[in-house]
KERODREN-8391 format. One record per atom (N, C-alpha, C, CB): residue number from 1; chain; x, y, z. Coordinates in steps of 0.02 Angstrom, whole numbers, m for minus. Atoms other than C-alpha are relative to their C-alpha. Glycine has a CB too. Example, Ala and Ser with C-alpha at 12.3 -4.5 7.8 and 13.67 -1.06 7.14 Angstrom:
1,A,45,m59,0
1,A,615,m225,390
1,A,45,60,0
1,A,m50,1,62
2,A,m42,m59,m3
2,A,684,m53,357
2,A,m39,55,37
2,A,20,23,m71
end
This chain:
1,A,m63,m34,m8
1,A,6125,4759,5161
1,A,0,66,m39
1,A,58,m44,m23
2,A,3,m60,41
2,A,6099,4883,5018
2,A,m48,50,32
2,A,m22,m17,m71
3,A,48,m44,m32
3,A,5948,4953,5110
3,A,31,36,59
3,A,m63,m39,22
4,A,m33,m30,m58
4,A,6054,4983,5267
4,A,48,54,m22
4,A,37,m53,41
5,A,m46,m50,25
5,A,6187,5074,5166
5,A,m37,61,m24
5,A,43,m29,m57
6,A,40,m55,25
6,A,6054,5179,5083
6,A,m27,42,58
6,A,m58,m26,m44
7,A,27,m36,m57
7,A,5971,5224,5249
7,A,54,37,38
7,A,m36,m49,46
8,A,m55,m33,m35
8,A,6139,5265,5328
8,A,20,64,m38
8,A,60,m47,7
9,A,m19,m58,40
9,A,6176,5384,5185
9,A,m50,57,7
9,A,6,m20,m73
10,A,51,m52,m7
10,A,6015,5479,5222
10,A,17,51,54
10,A,m66,m32,17
11,A,m18,m47,m53
11,A,6095,5560,5373
11,A,47,54,m24
11,A,32,m37,58
12,A,m45,m50,27
12,A,6219,5654,5264
12,A,m40,58,m30
12,A,46,m31,m53
13,A,34,m58,29
13,A,6179,5826,5194
13,A,m25,m14,m70
13,A,47,61,0
14,A,19,21,67
14,A,6177,5760,5015
14,A,4,m75,m3
14,A,46,34,m55
15,A,0,72,7
15,A,6132,5582,4973
15,A,8,m16,m73
15,A,m65,m31,29
16,A,m10,22,68
16,A,6195,5499,4815
16,A,m22,m73,m4
16,A,73,9,m23
17,A,25,67,9
17,A,6104,5345,4755
17,A,23,m24,m68
17,A,m78,m3,6
18,A,m22,29,63
18,A,6180,5233,4621
18,A,m55,m45,m26
18,A,66,m39,9
19,A,50,41,32
19,A,6054,5161,4502
19,A,29,m28,m65
19,A,m65,40,m15
20,A,m27,28,62
20,A,6092,5043,4356
20,A,m19,43,m60
20,A,m25,m72,m10
21,A,14,m37,62
21,A,6106,5132,4189
21,A,m7,m49,m57
21,A,57,52,m14
22,A,13,43,57
22,A,6064,5066,4017
22,A,61,m41,m23
22,A,m25,41,m57
23,A,m60,32,29
23,A,6242,5022,3963
23,A,44,m33,52
23,A,40,51,m38
24,A,m38,37,m50
24,A,6296,4929,4120
24,A,37,44,50
24,A,49,m43,m34
25,A,m33,m44,m47
25,A,6369,5083,4205
25,A,m47,18,56
25,A,25,63,m34
26,A,45,m22,m52
26,A,6291,5176,4348
26,A,m21,72,m13
26,A,32,m7,70
27,A,27,m67,5
27,A,6182,5330,4348
27,A,m6,25,72
27,A,m69,2,m38
28,A,2,m26,m68
28,A,6204,5437,4503
28,A,m50,56,5
28,A,70,24,23
29,A,51,m50,m11
29,A,6062,5540,4570
29,A,12,30,68
29,A,m72,m29,m6
30,A,m10,m34,m64
30,A,6088,5670,4706
30,A,m67,22,28
30,A,47,60,m8
31,A,59,m21,m36
31,A,5950,5696,4833
31,A,24,40,59
31,A,m45,m60,22
32,A,m14,m34,m62
32,A,5956,5827,4967
32,A,m45,m30,53
32,A,m11,79,m6
33,A,42,26,m54
33,A,5887,5779,5137
33,A,m69,34,m1
33,A,33,11,68
34,A,65,m34,5
34,A,5751,5910,5108
34,A,m45,m36,m50
34,A,10,73,m21
35,A,39,37,50
35,A,5695,5815,4951
35,A,m27,m64,31
35,A,42,m15,m62
36,A,20,64,m29
36,A,5691,5651,5045
36,A,m52,11,55
36,A,61,m37,28
37,A,47,m12,m54
37,A,5603,5724,5197
37,A,m68,22,m27
37,A,27,53,47
38,A,62,m22,31
38,A,5473,5807,5085
38,A,m39,m61,m25
38,A,13,50,m58
39,A,32,61,25
39,A,5437,5637,5005
39,A,m23,m45,56
39,A,47,m37,m46
40,A,15,45,m56
40,A,5427,5554,5176
40,A,m48,31,51
40,A,63,m20,34
41,A,45,m30,m48
41,A,5296,5666,5257
41,A,m53,m48,24
41,A,m33,62,m30
42,A,46,53,m21
42,A,5180,5516,5259
42,A,44,m50,36
42,A,m39,m32,m61
43,A,m42,46,m38
43,A,5247,5402,5395
43,A,m2,m69,m31
43,A,m24,m3,73
44,A,m6,66,30
44,A,5305,5229,5345
44,A,m60,m47,13
44,A,62,m33,26
45,A,58,44,m9
45,A,5159,5135,5428
45,A,m59,20,m44
45,A,m21,1,72
46,A,55,m23,41
46,A,5042,5242,5322
46,A,14,m8,m74
46,A,m16,71,15
47,A,m18,4,71
47,A,5133,5208,5159
47,A,m52,m38,m40
47,A,68,m34,m8
48,A,49,40,37
48,A,5008,5076,5107
48,A,m71,18,19
48,A,12,m74,12
49,A,66,m26,m16
49,A,4861,5179,5172
49,A,m45,m51,35
49,A,m34,23,m62
50,A,41,46,m38
50,A,4802,5043,5290
50,A,m21,m62,m37
50,A,m60,35,24
51,A,18,59,39
51,A,4791,4909,5156
51,A,43,m61,16
51,A,5,15,m74
52,A,m49,53,m15
52,A,4933,4805,5229
52,A,m34,m65,23
52,A,49,23,53
53,A,33,61,m25
53,A,4816,4684,5319
53,A,m35,m38,m56
53,A,m50,18,55
54,A,35,32,56
54,A,4732,4648,5152
54,A,47,m39,m46
54,A,m37,52,m40
55,A,m48,36,41
55,A,4893,4587,5069
55,A,54,m33,41
55,A,31,46,m51
56,A,m50,26,m46
56,A,4989,4527,5222
56,A,18,m73,m15
56,A,m24,5,71
57,A,m12,70,19
57,A,4971,4345,5168
57,A,m42,m16,m61
57,A,m16,m49,60
58,A,33,17,63
58,A,4913,4258,5010
58,A,m75,m13,8
58,A,33,m60,m31
59,A,71,15,m10
59,A,4747,4200,5083
59,A,m39,65,9
59,A,m10,m45,62
60,A,33,m65,m8
60,A,4700,4377,5139
60,A,m5,36,m67
60,A,38,44,51
61,A,m1,m32,65
61,A,4751,4444,4969
61,A,m52,m31,m47
61,A,70,m4,m31
62,A,48,36,42
62,A,4648,4311,4878
62,A,m72,16,20
62,A,12,m75,4
63,A,67,m13,m24
63,A,4494,4336,4986
63,A,m22,72,m14
63,A,m5,m15,75
64,A,19,m70,12
64,A,4497,4525,4973
64,A,m6,15,m75
64,A,52,47,32
65,A,5,m10,73
65,A,4529,4519,4785
65,A,m67,m25,m25
65,A,58,m36,m36
66,A,65,28,22
66,A,4377,4408,4761
66,A,m58,43,22
66,A,m8,m70,27
67,A,53,m45,m24
67,A,4270,4525,4868
67,A,0,65,m40
67,A,10,15,75
68,A,m7,m63,35
68,A,4336,4675,4773
68,A,16,56,49
68,A,m63,17,m39
69,A,m17,m59,m41
69,A,4415,4832,4843
69,A,m48,57,m14
69,A,73,23,m14
70,A,36,m62,13
70,A,4322,4994,4864
70,A,39,38,m53
70,A,m9,44,66
71,A,m34,m36,54
71,A,4360,5102,4713
71,A,48,53,26
71,A,m52,33,m46
72,A,m44,m50,m30
72,A,4439,5231,4829
72,A,72,m27,7
72,A,m27,21,69
73,A,m67,30,m5
73,A,4586,5109,4847
73,A,43,19,m60
73,A,m5,m76,8
74,A,m37,m18,60
74,A,4636,5148,4668
74,A,25,72,4
74,A,m43,m10,m63
75,A,m21,m70,m8
75,A,4640,5334,4706
75,A,53,7,54
75,A,m61,45,17
76,A,m51,1,m53
76,A,4738,5300,4865
76,A,67,m22,m30
76,A,m21,m46,58
77,A,m62,23,31
77,A,4865,5203,4761
77,A,29,53,m45
77,A,m12,m65,m40
78,A,m24,m54,44
78,A,4876,5344,4635
78,A,36,53,40
78,A,m59,31,m39
79,A,m31,m50,m43
79,A,4915,5464,4776
79,A,65,m26,30
79,A,m48,19,56
80,A,m60,31,m31
80,A,5040,5346,4861
80,A,57,m6,m50
80,A,m17,m68,28
81,A,m52,19,48
81,A,5133,5296,4704
81,A,34,58,m34
81,A,m30,m44,m52
82,A,m29,m55,38
82,A,5162,5465,4627
82,A,m8,m10,m75
82,A,73,9,17
83,A,12,12,71
83,A,5104,5392,4461
83,A,m39,60,m29
83,A,m39,m66,m11
84,A,42,m47,36
84,A,5038,5515,4334
84,A,m64,m38,m18
84,A,36,29,m64
85,A,62,33,22
85,A,4862,5480,4273
85,A,13,m47,m58
85,A,m54,52,m18
86,A,m17,42,58
86,A,4936,5412,4111
86,A,35,m64,23
86,A,45,38,m49
87,A,m34,59,m26
87,A,5052,5294,4207
87,A,m50,m47,34
87,A,55,20,49
88,A,51,40,m33
88,A,4906,5235,4313
88,A,m42,m37,m51
88,A,m44,44,46
89,A,43,29,51
89,A,4797,5206,4161
89,A,37,m54,m40
89,A,m25,55,m47
90,A,m40,49,37
90,A,4938,5114,4070
90,A,9,m64,42
90,A,68,29,m19
91,A,m12,57,m44
91,A,4970,5001,4220
91,A,m63,m39,15
91,A,32,24,65
92,A,61,33,m23
92,A,4792,4963,4273
92,A,m54,m8,m53
92,A,m28,38,58
93,A,46,9,57
93,A,4705,4971,4103
93,A,m70,25,14
93,A,m3,m73,m19
94,A,63,m34,m13
94,A,4568,5085,4167
94,A,15,74,8
94,A,m36,m29,63
95,A,m12,m72,m6
95,A,4546,5272,4169
95,A,m14,25,71
95,A,m44,39,m51
96,A,11,m31,m66
96,A,4553,5382,4322
96,A,m73,25,4
96,A,49,59,12
97,A,69,m23,2
97,A,4384,5453,4269
97,A,m47,m58,18
97,A,m18,28,m70
98,A,41,59,m17
98,A,4308,5277,4277
98,A,5,m15,74
98,A,23,m62,m41
99,A,m9,12,m72
99,A,4382,5253,4451
99,A,m39,52,40
99,A,75,2,19
100,A,36,m52,m35
100,A,4312,5421,4506
100,A,m76,m12,m2
100,A,17,69,m30
101,A,71,16,5
101,A,4140,5370,4442
101,A,m18,m58,46
101,A,m18,m18,m73
102,A,12,56,m46
102,A,4153,5206,4539
102,A,m2,24,72
102,A,55,m54,m9
103,A,m1,m27,m69
103,A,4197,5304,4697
103,A,m66,37,14
103,A,60,48,10
104,A,62,m38,m8
104,A,4048,5421,4672
104,A,m60,m47,9
104,A,m11,46,m60
105,A,56,47,m2
105,A,3932,5272,4646
105,A,10,m55,54
105,A,m10,m33,m68
106,A,m17,47,m55
106,A,4015,5177,4792
106,A,2,m73,m24
106,A,m52,6,56
107,A,m7,67,28
107,A,4057,5027,4682
107,A,67,m31,21
107,A,m5,2,m76
108,A,m63,35,m13
108,A,4191,4896,4713
108,A,32,m17,m67
108,A,m11,m64,43
109,A,m38,18,60
109,A,4325,4850,4588
109,A,m5,m75,m11
109,A,75,22,7
110,A,2,72,14
110,A,4329,4682,4501
110,A,60,m36,30
110,A,m3,m13,m76
111,A,m51,40,m34
111,A,4437,4540,4566
111,A,69,11,m30
111,A,m17,m74,m4
112,A,m65,m8,34
112,A,4575,4562,4436
112,A,33,66,18
112,A,m9,m5,m76
113,A,m28,m65,m16
113,A,4598,4748,4466
113,A,16,5,75
113,A,m49,56,m20
114,A,m13,0,m72
114,A,4584,4724,4655
114,A,65,m36,16
114,A,m59,m33,38
115,A,m61,37,m12
115,A,4721,4592,4652
115,A,61,40,m22
115,A,m2,m67,m36
116,A,m58,m38,25
116,A,4836,4700,4546
116,A,14,60,45
116,A,m14,24,m72
117,A,m10,m56,m45
117,A,4808,4849,4662
117,A,32,m23,66
117,A,m66,35,14
118,A,m29,24,m63
118,A,4844,4747,4819
118,A,72,m21,m9
118,A,m41,m59,27
119,A,m69,18,13
119,A,5001,4674,4741
119,A,43,63,m9
119,A,5,m45,m63
120,A,m36,m63,10
120,A,5052,4851,4691
120,A,11,37,66
120,A,m37,45,m49
121,A,m9,m29,m67
121,A,5022,4916,4868
121,A,58,m36,36
121,A,m65,m5,42
122,A,m53,38,m32
122,A,5133,4775,4933
122,A,68,17,m30
122,A,m14,m76,m6
123,A,m62,m16,34
123,A,5264,4815,4802
123,A,26,69,22
123,A,m11,0,m76
124,A,m21,m66,m21
124,A,5267,5000,4850
124,A,20,0,74
124,A,m56,50,m12
125,A,m18,6,m71
125,A,5273,4954,5034
125,A,72,m25,5
125,A,m48,m49,37
126,A,m68,28,0
126,A,5429,4848,5002
126,A,50,49,m31
126,A,2,m67,m39
127,A,m44,m47,33
127,A,5504,4975,4882
127,A,16,61,43
127,A,m31,23,m65
128,A,m12,m58,m44
128,A,5481,5119,5005
128,A,46,m20,57
128,A,m67,26,28
129,A,m44,24,m53
129,A,5564,5013,5139
129,A,73,m3,m24
129,A,m23,m70,24
130,A,m69,8,27
130,A,5715,4979,5028
130,A,30,66,m22
130,A,m1,m50,m58
131,A,m26,m61,28
131,A,5732,5148,4943
131,A,m11,62,44
131,A,m31,12,m66
132,A,7,m55,m47
132,A,5680,5257,5091
132,A,m65,39,m7
132,A,56,46,m8
133,A,64,m35,10
133,A,5519,5328,5016
133,A,m33,m27,m63
133,A,10,77,m4
134,A,38,20,60
134,A,5383,5291,4890
134,A,24,41,m60
134,A,m76,10,10
135,A,m25,m43,54
135,A,5450,5437,4787
135,A,65,m27,m30
135,A,10,71,25
136,A,m63,29,24
136,A,5625,5362,4776
136,A,m12,m66,m36
136,A,50,m11,58
137,A,17,63,33
137,A,5550,5193,4732
137,A,m31,13,m68
137,A,m48,m41,44
138,A,30,m16,65
138,A,5445,5271,4594
138,A,54,19,m50
138,A,m51,58,8
139,A,m55,m20,45
139,A,5604,5347,4523
139,A,38,m62,m23
139,A,48,49,36
140,A,m34,62,18
140,A,5688,5175,4527
140,A,m40,m39,m52
140,A,13,m43,62
141,A,43,35,48
141,A,5539,5101,4434
141,A,11,24,m72
141,A,m73,8,19
142,A,m10,m29,66
142,A,5582,5215,4289
142,A,74,1,m21
142,A,m28,70,m3
143,A,m71,7,16
143,A,5766,5165,4283
143,A,12,m73,m22
143,A,45,19,62
144,A,m12,69,21
144,A,5825,5012,4184
144,A,33,m41,56
144,A,44,m2,m63
145,A,m25,44,m53
145,A,5858,4865,4302
145,A,37,m58,m31
145,A,m58,m25,46
146,A,m42,54,26
146,A,5999,4744,4264
146,A,m32,m68,11
146,A,70,2,33
147,A,30,64,m17
147,A,5911,4600,4351
147,A,m65,m15,m36
147,A,m12,m3,74
148,A,61,8,40
148,A,5759,4627,4240
148,A,15,6,m74
148,A,m53,51,22
149,A,m19,m4,71
149,A,5854,4619,4077
149,A,5,71,m26
149,A,m48,m39,m42
150,A,m6,m71,15
150,A,5885,4807,4079
150,A,m66,32,m23
150,A,52,10,m53
151,A,65,m30,13
151,A,5698,4838,4062
151,A,m17,48,56
151,A,m55,m55,m6
152,A,26,m43,m53
152,A,5610,4976,4156
152,A,m48,m41,42
152,A,m35,64,m30
153,A,47,36,m42
153,A,5525,4896,4306
153,A,m72,23,m10
153,A,19,7,73
154,A,68,m27,11
154,A,5376,5011,4275
154,A,m36,m36,m57
154,A,3,75,m13
155,A,30,32,59
155,A,5347,4927,4106
155,A,m26,m70,15
155,A,50,m3,m56
156,A,21,67,m19
156,A,5322,4760,4196
156,A,m61,1,47
156,A,57,m37,33
157,A,52,m3,m51
157,A,5191,4822,4319
157,A,m70,m13,m25
157,A,1,67,32
158,A,68,10,26
158,A,5044,4792,4203
158,A,m24,m72,4
158,A,m4,24,m71
159,A,20,70,m10
159,A,5043,4605,4241
159,A,21,m24,69
159,A,32,m46,m55
160,A,m17,29,m65
160,A,5046,4502,4400
160,A,69,m32,m3
160,A,m53,m52,22
161,A,m66,30,8
161,A,5198,4408,4334
161,A,54,54,3
161,A,5,m40,m66
162,A,m47,m55,m1
162,A,5287,4573,4305
162,A,10,27,71
162,A,m23,57,m45
163,A,m5,m24,m69
163,A,5248,4630,4482
163,A,42,m50,41
163,A,m70,8,32
164,A,m39,51,m36
164,A,5318,4464,4548
164,A,74,6,m17
164,A,m26,m71,m18
165,A,m70,m8,20
165,A,5479,4490,4448
165,A,31,61,33
165,A,5,7,m77
166,A,m25,m60,m34
166,A,5497,4665,4521
166,A,11,m15,74
166,A,m49,60,m8
167,A,m9,20,m71
167,A,5470,4593,4697
167,A,64,m39,9
167,A,m61,m42,24
168,A,m61,40,m5
168,A,5609,4468,4665
168,A,62,43,m7
168,A,1,m55,m54
169,A,m57,m46,8
169,A,5725,4607,4605
169,A,10,41,63
169,A,m12,46,m61
170,A,m6,m38,m62
170,A,5687,4708,4762
170,A,32,m42,55
170,A,m69,24,24
171,A,m31,44,m50
171,A,5733,4558,4870
171,A,75,m6,m14
171,A,m34,m70,m1
172,A,m72,3,17
172,A,5899,4543,4775
172,A,35,64,22
172,A,10,m12,m76
173,A,m30,m64,m19
173,A,5932,4729,4803
173,A,6,4,76
173,A,m42,58,m27
174,A,1,m4,m73
174,A,5885,4716,4987
174,A,58,m40,31
174,A,m67,m26,27
175,A,m52,42,m28
175,A,6011,4577,5016
175,A,67,7,m36
175,A,m22,m71,m2
176,A,m64,m15,33
176,A,6146,4649,4903
176,A,20,m49,m54
176,A,53,3,50
177,A,m14,50,52
177,A,6134,4511,4772
177,A,m17,31,m68
177,A,m40,m66,12
178,A,14,m36,61
178,A,6147,4620,4618
178,A,29,m32,m63
178,A,26,69,6
179,A,m30,33,58
179,A,6238,4498,4504
179,A,m48,m46,m35
179,A,61,m39,20
end
């Protein structure tokens, strides 16, 4: 329901999105349609850069994680997410330079990093669906979330459990269950 209201608001000249603030109030952010359209130049089916089939179900995710993703997947996620290099390094506990070296040497990532990347692709896919773009979702990740104990969702992304908690919060937002 919240996603429908958000998408309907996108047709207006200015879009105002209410995000939870630290002290229980709301923080309002104004987006122009130009800002939103600029963030949405990549079409929705391409949001996850073709990785959707790898995380579509738990068995696919498990099998692909064990095989390991091509290192290029990490760079694709960096591009999709809008994360800075520091944010990426903080979340995935590896440097962008290491990833670039893996790409050059055509290496695959280990199972743990592959799983975290696939879960993060799925998370951004869902977040972009709910918030209208990966850019808007990235902004929400850096806003305290009431359903996560007023923590920044971004701070939870460094663990699989944290990613699961963010997924649950997105489902609550999608269905309007914000209490």
